[in-house]
C-alpha positions in Angstrom: 0.2 0.0 0.1 2.9 2.5 0.7 3.8 2.1 -2.8 0.4 2.8 -4.4 0.3 6.1 -2.4 3.6 7.2 -3.5 2.6 6.7 -7.3 -0.1 8.8 -6.7 1.8 11.5 -5.6 4.7 10.9 -8.2 2.7 11.2 -11.3 6.1 11.2 -13.4 7.1 7.7 -11.7 4.3 5.9 -13.0 6.8 3.9 -15.4 7.8 0.3 -14.8 10.7 -1.9 -15.2 11.5 -5.3 -14.8 14.6 -6.4 -14.3 13.8 -10.1 -13.6 10.6 -12.1 -13.6 10.1 -11.5 -9.7 11.5 -8.1 -9.3 9.4 -5.3 -10.3 10.8 -1.9 -9.8 9.7 1.7 -10.3 11.9 4.3 -12.0 11.8 7.6 -13.4 11.0 8.0 -17.4 14.5 9.0 -18.3 15.9 5.9 -16.4 13.2 3.6 -18.3 14.6 4.8 -21.6 18.6 4.6 -20.8 17.5 1.3 -19.6 15.8 0.2 -23.0 18.4 1.8 -25.2 21.1 -0.2 -23.7 19.6 -3.3 -23.9 18.4 -2.4 -27.6 21.8 -1.4 -28.6 23.5 -4.5 -26.6 21.2 -7.6 -27.6 21.7 -6.7 -31.1 24.7 -7.9 -32.7 26.1 -5.2 -35.4 27.6 -8.0 -38.1 24.9 -10.3 -39.4 25.3 -11.3 -42.4 22.3 -13.0 -44.4 23.0 -13.6 -48.2 20.2 -14.6 -50.6 20.0 -18.5 -51.0 19.2 -19.7 -54.4 18.7 -23.1 -53.3 16.7 -22.3 -50.4 13.1 -22.9 -51.6 12.3 -25.6 -54.5 10.8 -23.6 -57.6 13.2 -20.6 -57.6 13.8 -21.7 -60.9 10.7 -21.9 -61.9 9.9 -18.4 -60.3 12.5 -16.8 -62.0 11.0 -18.0 -65.3 7.5 -16.8 -64.5 8.7 -13.1 -63.3 10.8 -13.1 -66.5 7.2 -14.1 -68.6 5.4 -11.2 -66.5 7.7 -8.5 -67.2 7.8 -9.7 -71.0 4.0 -9.4 -70.9 4.5 -6.0 -69.6 6.7 -4.5 -71.9 4.1 -6.0 -74.5 1.3 -4.3 -72.9 3.1 -0.9 -72.7 4.0 -0.5 -76.0 0.7 -1.7 -77.1 -0.8 0.9 -74.7 1.7 3.4 -76.1 0.7 2.8 -79.6 -3.1 2.9 -79.1 -2.0 6.3 -76.8 -0.3 7.9 -79.8 -3.3 7.1 -82.0 -5.6 8.5 -80.2 -3.4 11.7 -79.6 -3.3 11.8 -83.6 -7.0 11.6 -83.9 -7.3 14.5 -81.5 -5.0 17.0 -82.9 -6.5 16.4 -86.4 -10.2 16.5 -85.2 -9.3 19.9 -83.1 -10.6 18.0 -80.0 -8.3 19.2 -77.3 -9.6 16.7 -74.3 -9.0 13.5 -76.5 -5.7 15.3 -77.4 -4.7 15.5 -74.0 -5.9 12.3 -72.9 -3.5 10.8 -75.5 -0.5 12.8 -74.5 -1.0 11.5 -70.8 -1.5 7.8 -72.1 1.7 8.1 -73.8 2.9 9.0 -70.3 1.7 6.7 -68.8 2.8 4.4 -71.2 6.3 5.3 -71.4 6.6 5.2 -67.2 5.2 1.4 -67.6 7.8 0.5 -69.8 10.1 1.9 -67.9 9.0 0.3 -64.5 8.8 -2.9 -66.7 12.2 -2.8 -68.4 14.5 -0.9 -65.2 13.1 -3.6 -62.3 16.0 -5.7 -62.1 18.4 -2.3 -61.8 15.6 -0.8 -59.4 16.0 -3.7 -57.4 19.9 -4.6 -57.4 20.6 -0.7 -56.9 18.5 -0.7 -54.0 20.0 -3.8 -52.9 23.7 -2.6 -52.9 22.5 0.4 -51.3 21.0 -1.9 -48.4 24.1 -3.9 -48.2 26.4 -0.3 -47.5 24.2 0.7 -44.9 
């Protein structure tokens, strides 16, 4: 009961730290932050090295084939979208329809962006993988 009265009179001491399962102590918030930071930085080893594993899961070769096929389909569809958007842009420009011409321009930009993303996906992933390894 004596500890409860102390807690009610000191509102900043409401942080609790468990040092062992049986021991429960009351401490200020700054001590709690220092203790948590100390535990975090001493518990996490700094030299973890986990390289990608090509043989860890069955079907990795099939998955690479599927991803390559999806990238090819994405590139083909983006070229098709580019052609359709260019045709729409041309019809809009020659028929004096600015709304149709604007939609065609937007379609051309979106198709080019999709082609860049599909074609450069492997390069993007490798770039960010190397950035992550250097951190």
